[in-house]
All heavy atoms as a GROMACS GRO file, in nm:
protein
  594
    1GLY      N    1  -1.827  -1.236   0.394
    1GLY     CA    2  -1.772  -1.102   0.385
    1GLY      C    3  -1.735  -1.067   0.243
    1GLY      O    4  -1.751  -1.146   0.150
    2ASP      N    5  -1.683  -0.948   0.226
    2ASP     CA    6  -1.639  -0.902   0.094
    2ASP      C    7  -1.512  -0.975   0.051
    2ASP      O    8  -1.425  -1.002   0.132
    2ASP     CB    9  -1.609  -0.751   0.098
    2ASP     CG   10  -1.735  -0.668   0.111
    2ASP    OD1   11  -1.842  -0.717   0.072
    2ASP    OD2   12  -1.725  -0.555   0.162
    3ASP      N   13  -1.502  -1.005  -0.077
    3ASP     CA   14  -1.382  -1.064  -0.132
    3ASP      C   15  -1.291  -0.951  -0.177
    3ASP      O   16  -1.311  -0.895  -0.286
    3ASP     CB   17  -1.416  -1.157  -0.249
    3ASP     CG   18  -1.292  -1.220  -0.310
    3ASP    OD1   19  -1.182  -1.211  -0.249
    3ASP    OD2   20  -1.302  -1.279  -0.419
    4VAL      N   21  -1.194  -0.916  -0.094
    4VAL     CA   22  -1.108  -0.801  -0.125
    4VAL      C   23  -1.027  -0.823  -0.252
    4VAL      O   24  -0.981  -0.727  -0.314
    4VAL     CB   25  -1.013  -0.766  -0.007
    4VAL    CG1   26  -1.093  -0.728   0.116
    4VAL    CG2   27  -0.918  -0.880   0.024
    5CYS      N   28  -1.010  -0.948  -0.291
    5CYS     CA   29  -0.932  -0.977  -0.412
    5CYS      C   30  -1.000  -0.924  -0.538
    5CYS      O   31  -0.936  -0.909  -0.641
    5CYS     CB   32  -0.906  -1.127  -0.424
    5CYS     SG   33  -0.806  -1.191  -0.287
    6GLY      N   34  -1.128  -0.891  -0.529
    6GLY     CA   35  -1.200  -0.835  -0.642
    6GLY      C   36  -1.202  -0.683  -0.642
    6GLY      O   37  -1.254  -0.622  -0.736
    7TRP      N   38  -1.145  -0.622  -0.540
    7TRP     CA   39  -1.145  -0.476  -0.530
    7TRP      C   40  -1.045  -0.416  -0.627
    7TRP      O   41  -0.943  -0.477  -0.661
    7TRP     CB   42  -1.110  -0.431  -0.389
    7TRP     CG   43  -1.212  -0.466  -0.285
    7TRP    CD1   44  -1.330  -0.531  -0.302
    7TRP    CD2   45  -1.202  -0.437  -0.145
    7TRP    NE1   46  -1.395  -0.545  -0.182
    7TRP    CE2   47  -1.319  -0.489  -0.084
    7TRP    CE3   48  -1.106  -0.375  -0.066
    7TRP    CZ2   49  -1.342  -0.477   0.053
    7TRP    CZ3   50  -1.129  -0.365   0.070
    7TRP    CH2   51  -1.246  -0.415   0.128
    8TYR      N   52  -1.074  -0.293  -0.670
    8TYR     CA   53  -0.986  -0.221  -0.761
    8TYR      C   54  -0.847  -0.207  -0.700
    8TYR      O   55  -0.832  -0.168  -0.584
    8TYR     CB   56  -1.042  -0.080  -0.790
    8TYR     CG   57  -0.951   0.002  -0.876
    8TYR    CD1   58  -0.952  -0.011  -1.014
    8TYR    CD2   59  -0.859   0.090  -0.818
    8TYR    CE1   60  -0.866   0.062  -1.093
    8TYR    CE2   61  -0.772   0.163  -0.896
    8TYR     CZ   62  -0.776   0.149  -1.034
    8TYR     OH   63  -0.690   0.220  -1.111
    9GLY      N   64  -0.745  -0.240  -0.777
    9GLY     CA   65  -0.606  -0.221  -0.736
    9GLY      C   66  -0.550  -0.328  -0.644
    9GLY      O   67  -0.433  -0.323  -0.609
   10VAL      N   68  -0.633  -0.425  -0.606
   10VAL     CA   69  -0.588  -0.531  -0.515
   10VAL      C   70  -0.549  -0.653  -0.597
   10VAL      O   71  -0.624  -0.699  -0.682
   10VAL     CB   72  -0.697  -0.569  -0.414
   10VAL    CG1   73  -0.652  -0.686  -0.326
   10VAL    CG2   74  -0.735  -0.449  -0.328
   11GLU      N   75  -0.429  -0.704  -0.570
   11GLU     CA   76  -0.382  -0.826  -0.635
   11GLU      C   77  -0.359  -0.930  -0.527
   11GLU      O   78  -0.297  -0.901  -0.425
   11GLU     CB   79  -0.251  -0.796  -0.709
   11GLU     CG   80  -0.195  -0.911  -0.786
   11GLU     CD   81  -0.064  -0.876  -0.857
   11GLU    OE1   82  -0.042  -0.757  -0.887
   11GLU    OE2   83   0.016  -0.968  -0.879
   12CYS      N   84  -0.411  -1.049  -0.550
   12CYS     CA   85  -0.400  -1.156  -0.451
   12CYS      C   86  -0.324  -1.276  -0.507
   12CYS      O   87  -0.319  -1.298  -0.628
   12CYS     CB   88  -0.538  -1.201  -0.407
   12CYS     SG   89  -0.627  -1.079  -0.310
   13SER      N   90  -0.270  -1.355  -0.415
   13SER     CA   91  -0.206  -1.481  -0.452
   13SER      C   92  -0.314  -1.585  -0.477
   13SER      O   93  -0.432  -1.563  -0.449
   13SER     CB   94  -0.114  -1.527  -0.339
   13SER     OG   95  -0.193  -1.564  -0.226
   14SER      N   96  -0.274  -1.701  -0.523
   14SER     CA   97  -0.370  -1.810  -0.546
   14SER      C   98  -0.432  -1.857  -0.414
   14SER      O   99  -0.539  -1.917  -0.414
   14SER     CB  100  -0.302  -1.926  -0.617
   14SER     OG  101  -0.191  -1.973  -0.542
   15ASP      N  102  -0.366  -1.826  -0.302
   15ASP     CA  103  -0.418  -1.861  -0.170
   15ASP      C  104  -0.515  -1.756  -0.115
   15ASP      O  105  -0.569  -1.773  -0.006
   15ASP     CB  106  -0.304  -1.878  -0.070
   15ASP     CG  107  -0.214  -1.996  -0.104
   15ASP    OD1  108  -0.265  -2.094  -0.162
   15ASP    OD2  109  -0.094  -1.990  -0.074
   16GLY      N  110  -0.532  -1.644  -0.188
   16GLY     CA  111  -0.623  -1.539  -0.145
   16GLY      C  112  -0.559  -1.434  -0.055
   16GLY      O  113  -0.630  -1.351   0.002
   17ASP      N  114  -0.426  -1.437  -0.041
   17ASP     CA  115  -0.357  -1.335   0.037
   17ASP      C  116  -0.332  -1.212  -0.049
   17ASP      O  117  -0.295  -1.224  -0.167
   17ASP     CB  118  -0.221  -1.387   0.086
   17ASP     CG  119  -0.235  -1.501   0.186
   17ASP    OD1  120  -0.317  -1.489   0.278
   17ASP    OD2  121  -0.162  -1.602   0.171
   18VAL      N  122  -0.349  -1.093   0.009
   18VAL     CA  123  -0.320  -0.970  -0.063
   18VAL      C  124  -0.168  -0.958  -0.079
   18VAL      O  125  -0.094  -0.956   0.019
   18VAL     CB  126  -0.376  -0.846   0.011
   18VAL    CG1  127  -0.334  -0.718  -0.060
   18VAL    CG2  128  -0.527  -0.855   0.021
   19ILE      N  129  -0.122  -0.954  -0.205
   19ILE     CA  130   0.021  -0.944  -0.231
   19ILE      C  131   0.060  -0.810  -0.295
   19ILE      O  132   0.178  -0.774  -0.296
   19ILE     CB  133   0.071  -1.060  -0.320
   19ILE    CG1  134  -0.005  -1.067  -0.452
   19ILE    CG2  135   0.062  -1.192  -0.244
   19ILE    CD1  136   0.052  -1.166  -0.553
   20ALA      N  137  -0.037  -0.735  -0.346
   20ALA     CA  138  -0.006  -0.606  -0.407
   20ALA      C  139  -0.125  -0.511  -0.399
   20ALA      O  140  -0.240  -0.553  -0.411
   20ALA     CB  141   0.035  -0.624  -0.552
   21LEU      N  142  -0.094  -0.384  -0.377
   21LEU     CA  143  -0.192  -0.276  -0.386
   21LEU      C  144  -0.140  -0.180  -0.491
   21LEU      O  145  -0.036  -0.116  -0.473
   21LEU     CB  146  -0.208  -0.206  -0.250
   21LEU     CG  147  -0.269  -0.290  -0.139
   21LEU    CD1  148  -0.269  -0.212  -0.008
   21LEU    CD2  149  -0.409  -0.336  -0.175
   22ASN      N  150  -0.210  -0.171  -0.603
   22ASN     CA  151  -0.170  -0.090  -0.717
   22ASN      C  152  -0.265   0.029  -0.728
   22ASN      O  153  -0.367   0.020  -0.795
   22ASN     CB  154  -0.172  -0.175  -0.845
   22ASN     CG  155  -0.081  -0.296  -0.834
   22ASN    OD1  156   0.038  -0.283  -0.811
   22ASN    ND2  157  -0.139  -0.414  -0.849
   23LEU      N  158  -0.231   0.138  -0.661
   23LEU     CA  159  -0.320   0.254  -0.654
   23LEU      C  160  -0.254   0.381  -0.708
   23LEU      O  161  -0.285   0.492  -0.664
   23LEU     CB  162  -0.368   0.273  -0.510
   23LEU     CG  163  -0.446   0.153  -0.454
   23LEU    CD1  164  -0.471   0.169  -0.305
   23LEU    CD2  165  -0.576   0.134  -0.529
   24LYS      N  166  -0.164   0.366  -0.804
   24LYS     CA  167  -0.095   0.479  -0.865
   24LYS      C  168  -0.194   0.576  -0.929
   24LYS      O  169  -0.288   0.533  -0.996
   24LYS     CB  170   0.002   0.425  -0.972
   24LYS     CG  171   0.075   0.532  -1.048
   24LYS     CD  172   0.167   0.469  -1.151
   24LYS     CE  173   0.240   0.574  -1.231
   24LYS     NZ  174   0.329   0.512  -1.331
   25ASN      N  175  -0.171   0.706  -0.904
   25ASN     CA  176  -0.249   0.812  -0.968
   25ASN      C  177  -0.399   0.786  -0.956
   25ASN      O  178  -0.472   0.788  -1.054
   25ASN     CB  179  -0.207   0.826  -1.115
   25ASN     CG  180  -0.252   0.957  -1.174
   25ASN    OD1  181  -0.278   1.054  -1.102
   25ASN    ND2  182  -0.262   0.963  -1.305
   26ASN      N  183  -0.443   0.762  -0.832
   26ASN     CA  184  -0.580   0.720  -0.809
   26ASN      C  185  -0.663   0.826  -0.736
   26ASN      O  186  -0.773   0.796  -0.690
   26ASN     CB  187  -0.578   0.588  -0.729
   26ASN     CG  188  -0.707   0.510  -0.741
   26ASN    OD1  189  -0.762   0.496  -0.849
   26ASN    ND2  190  -0.756   0.460  -0.631
   27GLY      N  191  -0.609   0.947  -0.720
   27GLY     CA  192  -0.684   1.053  -0.655
   27GLY      C  193  -0.694   1.039  -0.504
   27GLY      O  194  -0.784   1.097  -0.443
   28LEU      N  195  -0.605   0.960  -0.445
   28LEU     CA  196  -0.607   0.941  -0.300
   28LEU      C  197  -0.560   1.067  -0.228
   28LEU      O  198  -0.472   1.137  -0.277
   28LEU     CB  199  -0.518   0.824  -0.258
   28LEU     CG  200  -0.551   0.688  -0.318
   28LEU    CD1  201  -0.449   0.584  -0.273
   28LEU    CD2  202  -0.691   0.644  -0.280
   29THR      N  203  -0.619   1.095  -0.112
   29THR     CA  204  -0.578   1.208  -0.029
   29THR      C  205  -0.571   1.162   0.116
   29THR      O  206  -0.622   1.055   0.150
   29THR     CB  207  -0.677   1.326  -0.040
   29THR    OG1  208  -0.807   1.281   0.000
   29THR    CG2  209  -0.684   1.381  -0.182
   30GLY      N  210  -0.509   1.244   0.199
   30GLY     CA  211  -0.501   1.212   0.341
   30GLY      C  212  -0.381   1.124   0.372
   30GLY      O  213  -0.282   1.123   0.300
   31THR      N  214  -0.391   1.049   0.480
   31THR     CA  215  -0.284   0.962   0.525
   31THR      C  216  -0.331   0.817   0.519
   31THR      O  217  -0.428   0.781   0.586
   31THR     CB  218  -0.242   0.995   0.670
   31THR    OG1  219  -0.205   1.133   0.676
   31THR    CG2  220  -0.126   0.909   0.714
   32PRO      N  221  -0.264   0.734   0.438
   32PRO     CA  222  -0.304   0.593   0.433
   32PRO      C  223  -0.290   0.530   0.572
   32PRO      O  224  -0.194   0.560   0.644
   32PRO     CB  225  -0.204   0.530   0.336
   32PRO     CG  226  -0.153   0.645   0.254
   32PRO     CD  227  -0.154   0.763   0.346
   33PRO      N  228  -0.382   0.443   0.610
   33PRO     CA  229  -0.372   0.381   0.742
   33PRO      C  230  -0.249   0.291   0.753
   33PRO      O  231  -0.217   0.219   0.658
   33PRO     CB  232  -0.501   0.298   0.752
   33PRO     CG  233  -0.541   0.274   0.612
   33PRO     CD  234  -0.494   0.393   0.532
   34THR      N  235  -0.182   0.297   0.867
   34THR     CA  236  -0.064   0.212   0.885
   34THR      C  237  -0.102   0.064   0.893
   34THR      O  238  -0.016  -0.021   0.882
   34THR     CB  239   0.014   0.254   1.011
   34THR    OG1  240  -0.073   0.247   1.124
   34THR    CG2  241   0.070   0.394   0.996
   35SER      N  242  -0.230   0.035   0.906
   35SER     CA  243  -0.274  -0.105   0.909
   35SER      C  244  -0.246  -0.175   0.776
   35SER      O  245  -0.247  -0.298   0.770
   35SER     CB  246  -0.422  -0.115   0.945
   35SER     OG  247  -0.502  -0.042   0.854
   36VAL      N  248  -0.216  -0.098   0.671
   36VAL     CA  249  -0.180  -0.160   0.543
   36VAL      C  250  -0.056  -0.248   0.561
   36VAL      O  251  -0.039  -0.349   0.493
   36VAL     CB  252  -0.160  -0.054   0.432
   36VAL    CG1  253  -0.033   0.026   0.454
   36VAL    CG2  254  -0.157  -0.119   0.294
   37PHE      N  255   0.028  -0.212   0.657
   37PHE     CA  256   0.149  -0.290   0.682
   37PHE      C  257   0.121  -0.420   0.758
   37PHE      O  258   0.211  -0.500   0.778
   37PHE     CB  259   0.252  -0.206   0.757
   37PHE     CG  260   0.295  -0.084   0.681
   37PHE    CD1  261   0.294   0.040   0.741
   37PHE    CD2  262   0.336  -0.093   0.549
   37PHE    CE1  263   0.333   0.154   0.671
   37PHE    CE2  264   0.374   0.019   0.478
   37PHE     CZ  265   0.373   0.143   0.538
   38HIS      N  266  -0.003  -0.441   0.800
   38HIS     CA  267  -0.041  -0.565   0.868
   38HIS      C  268  -0.071  -0.675   0.767
   38HIS      O  269  -0.097  -0.789   0.806
   38HIS     CB  270  -0.162  -0.544   0.957
   38HIS     CG  271  -0.135  -0.454   1.074
   38HIS    ND1  272  -0.195  -0.470   1.196
   38HIS    CD2  273  -0.054  -0.346   1.088
   38HIS    CE1  274  -0.153  -0.376   1.279
   38HIS    NE2  275  -0.068  -0.300   1.214
   39LEU      N  276  -0.071  -0.640   0.638
   39LEU     CA  277  -0.093  -0.740   0.533
   39LEU      C  278   0.036  -0.821   0.520
   39LEU      O  279   0.130  -0.779   0.452
   39LEU     CB  280  -0.131  -0.673   0.401
   39LEU     CG  281  -0.263  -0.596   0.401
   39LEU    CD1  282  -0.276  -0.511   0.277
   39LEU    CD2  283  -0.380  -0.693   0.414
   40ALA      N  284   0.041  -0.935   0.585
   40ALA     CA  285   0.165  -1.011   0.602
   40ALA      C  286   0.229  -1.054   0.470
   40ALA      O  287   0.351  -1.068   0.463
   40ALA     CB  288   0.138  -1.134   0.689
   41GLN      N  289   0.150  -1.075   0.367
   41GLN     CA  290   0.205  -1.123   0.239
   41GLN      C  291   0.225  -1.011   0.136
   41GLN      O  292   0.259  -1.038   0.022
   41GLN     CB  293   0.114  -1.231   0.181
   41GLN     CG  294   0.093  -1.350   0.273
   41GLN     CD  295   0.223  -1.415   0.318
   41GLN    OE1  296   0.314  -1.434   0.239
   41GLN    NE2  297   0.231  -1.446   0.446
   42LEU      N  298   0.204  -0.885   0.178
   42LEU     CA  299   0.217  -0.773   0.085
   42LEU      C  300   0.359  -0.761   0.032
   42LEU      O  301   0.454  -0.750   0.110
   42LEU     CB  302   0.176  -0.642   0.154
   42LEU     CG  303   0.165  -0.519   0.064
   42LEU    CD1  304   0.051  -0.536  -0.037
   42LEU    CD2  305   0.144  -0.394   0.147
   43VAL      N  306   0.374  -0.763  -0.100
   43VAL     CA  307   0.503  -0.754  -0.166
   43VAL      C  308   0.519  -0.619  -0.234
   43VAL      O  309   0.627  -0.560  -0.234
   43VAL     CB  310   0.520  -0.868  -0.270
   43VAL    CG1  311   0.652  -0.854  -0.347
   43VAL    CG2  312   0.514  -1.004  -0.201
   44LYS      N  313   0.411  -0.568  -0.293
   44LYS     CA  314   0.417  -0.443  -0.370
   44LYS      C  315   0.312  -0.345  -0.320
   44LYS      O  316   0.196  -0.380  -0.304
   44LYS     CB  317   0.392  -0.470  -0.518
   44LYS     CG  318   0.492  -0.562  -0.582
   44LYS     CD  319   0.456  -0.588  -0.728
   44LYS     CE  320   0.552  -0.688  -0.790
   44LYS     NZ  321   0.517  -0.719  -0.929
   45LEU      N  322   0.356  -0.221  -0.299
   45LEU     CA  323   0.266  -0.113  -0.260
   45LEU      C  324   0.296   0.007  -0.348
   45LEU      O  325   0.403   0.065  -0.340
   45LEU     CB  326   0.285  -0.078  -0.112
   45LEU     CG  327   0.199   0.036  -0.055
   45LEU    CD1  328   0.050   0.007  -0.073
   45LEU    CD2  329   0.231   0.060   0.092
   46ASP      N  330   0.203   0.039  -0.437
   46ASP     CA  331   0.220   0.149  -0.532
   46ASP      C  332   0.119   0.259  -0.502
   46ASP      O  333   0.000   0.245  -0.531
   46ASP     CB  334   0.204   0.099  -0.675
   46ASP     CG  335   0.237   0.206  -0.779
   46ASP    OD1  336   0.257   0.323  -0.740
   46ASP    OD2  337   0.245   0.171  -0.898
   47LEU      N  338   0.169   0.367  -0.442
   47LEU     CA  339   0.086   0.483  -0.409
   47LEU      C  340   0.133   0.608  -0.483
   47LEU      O  341   0.097   0.720  -0.446
   47LEU     CB  342   0.088   0.507  -0.258
   47LEU     CG  343   0.033   0.392  -0.172
   47LEU    CD1  344   0.056   0.420  -0.026
   47LEU    CD2  345  -0.114   0.370  -0.200
   48MET      N  346   0.214   0.592  -0.586
   48MET     CA  347   0.269   0.704  -0.662
   48MET      C  348   0.161   0.801  -0.710
   48MET      O  349   0.049   0.759  -0.741
   48MET     CB  350   0.345   0.654  -0.786
   48MET     CG  351   0.483   0.606  -0.760
   48MET     SD  352   0.562   0.542  -0.911
   48MET     CE  353   0.539   0.675  -1.026
   49ALA      N  354   0.199   0.927  -0.718
   49ALA     CA  355   0.116   1.030  -0.781
   49ALA      C  356  -0.020   1.045  -0.714
   49ALA      O  357  -0.122   1.060  -0.781
   49ALA     CB  358   0.102   1.005  -0.931
   50ASN      N  359  -0.023   1.037  -0.583
   50ASN     CA  360  -0.143   1.065  -0.505
   50ASN      C  361  -0.108   1.174  -0.404
   50ASN      O  362   0.005   1.179  -0.355
   50ASN     CB  363  -0.190   0.940  -0.430
   50ASN     CG  364  -0.256   0.838  -0.520
   50ASN    OD1  365  -0.365   0.859  -0.570
   50ASN    ND2  366  -0.188   0.726  -0.543
   51ASP      N  367  -0.203   1.260  -0.370
   51ASP     CA  368  -0.179   1.370  -0.276
   51ASP      C  369  -0.197   1.318  -0.134
   51ASP      O  370  -0.295   1.348  -0.066
   51ASP     CB  371  -0.276   1.485  -0.305
   51ASP     CG  372  -0.245   1.607  -0.222
   51ASP    OD1  373  -0.131   1.620  -0.173
   51ASP    OD2  374  -0.335   1.691  -0.205
   52ILE      N  375  -0.101   1.235  -0.091
   52ILE     CA  376  -0.110   1.172   0.040
   52ILE      C  377   0.008   1.212   0.128
   52ILE      O  378   0.113   1.251   0.079
   52ILE     CB  379  -0.115   1.018   0.029
   52ILE    CG1  380   0.008   0.965  -0.044
   52ILE    CG2  381  -0.243   0.973  -0.039
   52ILE    CD1  382   0.021   0.815  -0.045
   53ASP      N  383  -0.011   1.200   0.258
   53ASP     CA  384   0.096   1.217   0.356
   53ASP      C  385   0.133   1.077   0.402
   53ASP      O  386   0.064   1.019   0.486
   53ASP     CB  387   0.049   1.301   0.474
   53ASP     CG  388   0.014   1.443   0.433
   53ASP    OD1  389   0.092   1.502   0.357
   53ASP    OD2  390  -0.091   1.493   0.476
   54PHE      N  391   0.238   1.022   0.346
   54PHE     CA  392   0.277   0.885   0.374
   54PHE      C  393   0.352   0.877   0.505
   54PHE      O  394   0.435   0.961   0.536
   54PHE     CB  395   0.364   0.830   0.261
   54PHE     CG  396   0.394   0.684   0.275
   54PHE    CD1  397   0.301   0.590   0.236
   54PHE    CD2  398   0.514   0.641   0.329
   54PHE    CE1  399   0.327   0.455   0.250
   54PHE    CE2  400   0.542   0.507   0.342
   54PHE     CZ  401   0.448   0.413   0.303
   55SER      N  402   0.323   0.775   0.583
   55SER     CA  403   0.392   0.752   0.710
   55SER      C  404   0.456   0.614   0.707
   55SER      O  405   0.396   0.517   0.664
   55SER     CB  406   0.292   0.758   0.826
   55SER     OG  407   0.354   0.716   0.945
   56PHE      N  408   0.582   0.610   0.755
   56PHE     CA  409   0.653   0.482   0.762
   56PHE      C  410   0.625   0.409   0.893
   56PHE      O  411   0.679   0.301   0.916
   56PHE     CB  412   0.803   0.505   0.746
   56PHE     CG  413   0.843   0.544   0.607
   56PHE    CD1  414   0.859   0.677   0.574
   56PHE    CD2  415   0.863   0.448   0.510
   56PHE    CE1  416   0.895   0.714   0.446
   56PHE    CE2  417   0.899   0.484   0.382
   56PHE     CZ  418   0.916   0.617   0.350
   57SER      N  419   0.542   0.465   0.978
   57SER     CA  420   0.511   0.405   1.108
   57SER      C  421   0.453   0.265   1.089
   57SER      O  422   0.354   0.248   1.018
   57SER     CB  423   0.412   0.493   1.184
   57SER     OG  424   0.378   0.435   1.306
   58GLY      N  425   0.516   0.167   1.147
   58GLY     CA  426   0.468   0.029   1.138
   58GLY      C  427   0.516  -0.048   1.018
   58GLY      O  428   0.478  -0.164   0.999
   59ILE      N  429   0.600   0.012   0.933
   59ILE     CA  430   0.642  -0.055   0.810
   59ILE      C  431   0.720  -0.182   0.839
   59ILE      O  432   0.724  -0.273   0.757
   59ILE     CB  433   0.721   0.041   0.719
   59ILE    CG1  434   0.724  -0.013   0.575
   59ILE    CG2  435   0.860   0.067   0.775
   59ILE    CD1  436   0.776   0.083   0.472
   60GLY      N  437   0.777  -0.193   0.958
   60GLY     CA  438   0.851  -0.312   0.994
   60GLY      C  439   0.765  -0.438   0.998
   60GLY      O  440   0.816  -0.549   0.990
   61ARG      N  441   0.634  -0.420   1.009
   61ARG     CA  442   0.543  -0.535   1.010
   61ARG      C  443   0.529  -0.596   0.870
   61ARG      O  444   0.488  -0.711   0.856
   61ARG     CB  445   0.404  -0.493   1.058
   61ARG     CG  446   0.399  -0.456   1.203
   61ARG     CD  447   0.258  -0.409   1.235
   61ARG     NE  448   0.243  -0.379   1.375
   61ARG     CZ  449   0.182  -0.458   1.463
   61ARG    NH1  450   0.130  -0.571   1.424
   61ARG    NH2  451   0.173  -0.424   1.588
   62ALA      N  452   0.557  -0.519   0.767
   62ALA     CA  453   0.542  -0.565   0.629
   62ALA      C  454   0.668  -0.642   0.588
   62ALA      O  455   0.749  -0.595   0.509
   62ALA     CB  456   0.516  -0.447   0.536
   63ILE      N  457   0.682  -0.760   0.644
   63ILE     CA  458   0.809  -0.834   0.631
   63ILE      C  459   0.836  -0.884   0.489
   63ILE      O  460   0.950  -0.915   0.456
   63ILE     CB  461   0.814  -0.951   0.730
   63ILE    CG1  462   0.696  -1.046   0.708
   63ILE    CG2  463   0.817  -0.901   0.873
   63ILE    CD1  464   0.704  -1.174   0.791
   64ASN      N  465   0.735  -0.890   0.405
   64ASN     CA  466   0.755  -0.936   0.267
   64ASN      C  467   0.755  -0.822   0.165
   64ASN      O  468   0.766  -0.846   0.046
   64ASN     CB  469   0.648  -1.039   0.230
   64ASN     CG  470   0.670  -1.171   0.302
   64ASN    OD1  471   0.774  -1.232   0.288
   64ASN    ND2  472   0.573  -1.212   0.381
   65LEU      N  473   0.742  -0.698   0.214
   65LEU     CA  474   0.737  -0.583   0.123
   65LEU      C  475   0.871  -0.565   0.052
   65LEU      O  476   0.974  -0.549   0.116
   65LEU     CB  477   0.702  -0.455   0.201
   65LEU     CG  478   0.673  -0.331   0.118
   65LEU    CD1  479   0.549  -0.351   0.031
   65LEU    CD2  480   0.655  -0.211   0.208
   66GLU      N  481   0.869  -0.573  -0.081
   66GLU     CA  482   0.989  -0.558  -0.162
   66GLU      C  483   0.987  -0.431  -0.246
   66GLU      O  484   1.092  -0.377  -0.279
   66GLU     CB  485   1.006  -0.678  -0.254
   66GLU     CG  486   1.030  -0.809  -0.181
   66GLU     CD  487   1.046  -0.926  -0.278
   66GLU    OE1  488   1.091  -0.904  -0.393
   66GLU    OE2  489   1.012  -1.038  -0.239
   67TYR      N  490   0.868  -0.386  -0.285
   67TYR     CA  491   0.855  -0.272  -0.374
   67TYR      C  492   0.762  -0.169  -0.311
   67TYR      O  493   0.649  -0.201  -0.275
   67TYR     CB  494   0.797  -0.316  -0.509
   67TYR     CG  495   0.878  -0.425  -0.576
   67TYR    CD1  496   0.840  -0.558  -0.562
   67TYR    CD2  497   0.992  -0.394  -0.649
   67TYR    CE1  498   0.914  -0.659  -0.621
   67TYR    CE2  499   1.067  -0.495  -0.708
   67TYR     CZ  500   1.028  -0.626  -0.694
   67TYR     OH  501   1.102  -0.726  -0.753
   68LEU      N  502   0.812  -0.047  -0.298
   68LEU     CA  503   0.734   0.063  -0.242
   68LEU      C  504   0.750   0.184  -0.332
   68LEU      O  505   0.859   0.239  -0.345
   68LEU     CB  506   0.783   0.095  -0.100
   68LEU     CG  507   0.718   0.214  -0.030
   68LEU    CD1  508   0.568   0.189  -0.009
   68LEU    CD2  509   0.787   0.241   0.104
   69TRP      N  510   0.642   0.223  -0.398
   69TRP     CA  511   0.644   0.337  -0.488
   69TRP      C  512   0.566   0.451  -0.424
   69TRP      O  513   0.443   0.444  -0.411
   69TRP     CB  514   0.582   0.301  -0.624
   69TRP     CG  515   0.664   0.203  -0.702
   69TRP    CD1  516   0.777   0.230  -0.773
   69TRP    CD2  517   0.638   0.064  -0.719
   69TRP    NE1  518   0.823   0.114  -0.832
   69TRP    CE2  519   0.740   0.011  -0.801
   69TRP    CE3  520   0.539  -0.023  -0.671
   69TRP    CZ2  521   0.744  -0.123  -0.838
   69TRP    CZ3  522   0.544  -0.156  -0.708
   69TRP    CH2  523   0.646  -0.204  -0.790
   70ILE      N  524   0.637   0.556  -0.383
   70ILE     CA  525   0.571   0.671  -0.318
   70ILE      C  526   0.621   0.804  -0.374
   70ILE      O  527   0.607   0.906  -0.309
   70ILE     CB  528   0.587   0.666  -0.164
   70ILE    CG1  529   0.734   0.652  -0.126
   70ILE    CG2  530   0.503   0.556  -0.104
   70ILE    CD1  531   0.760   0.661   0.023
   71SER      N  532   0.678   0.803  -0.494
   71SER     CA  533   0.721   0.930  -0.554
   71SER      C  534   0.598   1.011  -0.595
   71SER      O  535   0.488   0.957  -0.615
   71SER     CB  536   0.810   0.905  -0.676
   71SER     OG  537   0.742   0.834  -0.774
   72ASN      N  538   0.616   1.141  -0.603
   72ASN     CA  539   0.508   1.234  -0.639
   72ASN      C  540   0.390   1.225  -0.543
   72ASN      O  541   0.274   1.228  -0.584
   72ASN     CB  542   0.460   1.212  -0.783
   72ASN     CG  543   0.570   1.240  -0.884
   72ASN    OD1  544   0.644   1.336  -0.870
   72ASN    ND2  545   0.584   1.154  -0.981
   73THR      N  546   0.421   1.208  -0.415
   73THR     CA  547   0.319   1.212  -0.310
   73THR      C  548   0.352   1.329  -0.219
   73THR      O  549   0.440   1.408  -0.248
   73THR     CB  550   0.316   1.082  -0.226
   73THR    OG1  551   0.439   1.069  -0.156
   73THR    CG2  552   0.292   0.959  -0.313
   74GLY      N  553   0.283   1.340  -0.107
   74GLY     CA  554   0.307   1.447  -0.012
   74GLY      C  555   0.420   1.418   0.085
   74GLY      O  556   0.435   1.488   0.185
   75LEU      N  557   0.502   1.315   0.059
   75LEU     CA  558   0.611   1.280   0.150
   75LEU      C  559   0.708   1.396   0.159
   75LEU      O  560   0.761   1.444   0.060
   75LEU     CB  561   0.684   1.156   0.099
   75LEU     CG  562   0.800   1.107   0.185
   75LEU    CD1  563   0.747   1.056   0.320
   75LEU    CD2  564   0.877   0.998   0.114
   76LYS      N  565   0.730   1.442   0.283
   76LYS     CA  566   0.821   1.554   0.305
   76LYS      C  567   0.951   1.512   0.370
   76LYS      O  568   1.052   1.577   0.357
   76LYS     CB  569   0.751   1.660   0.390
   76LYS     CG  570   0.631   1.722   0.321
   76LYS     CD  571   0.557   1.815   0.416
   76LYS     CE  572   0.434   1.875   0.353
   76LYS     NZ  573   0.330   1.778   0.320
   77SER      N  574   0.948   1.402   0.445
   77SER     CA  575   1.065   1.358   0.519
   77SER      C  576   1.056   1.209   0.547
   77SER      O  577   0.947   1.154   0.559
   77SER     CB  578   1.073   1.435   0.652
   77SER     OG  579   1.176   1.383   0.732
   78THR      N  580   1.169   1.146   0.562
   78THR     CA  581   1.171   1.004   0.599
   78THR      C  582   1.204   0.987   0.746
   78THR      O  583   1.227   0.877   0.793
   78THR     CB  584   1.273   0.926   0.515
   78THR    OG1  585   1.401   0.984   0.531
   78THR    CG2  586   1.231   0.922   0.370
   79ASP      N  587   1.204   1.099   0.822
   79ASP     CA  588   1.233   1.090   0.967
   79ASP      C  589   1.118   1.025   1.041
   79ASP      O  590   1.004   1.042   1.010
   79ASP     CB  591   1.254   1.230   1.025
   79ASP     CG  592   1.383   1.292   0.970
   79ASP    OD1  593   1.470   1.215   0.926
   79ASP    OD2  594   1.392   1.416   0.971
   0.00000   0.00000   0.00000
């Protein structure tokens, strides 16, 4: 399969687990899939400055998430 660790904005640990998604100001639109929170080792998620509708649905699955950058996005409410 594809080695996601070589994809743009993806940072992996030495074990090959995705630990960061760095997609700041990347021209993203729409709603990011909540499956991003299924990345068990994800520590950093940077979606700043993208025209997205961010949803917190399922964020509880991201048990190692420490840094979440979502300023300057389409976020309207945290409800």
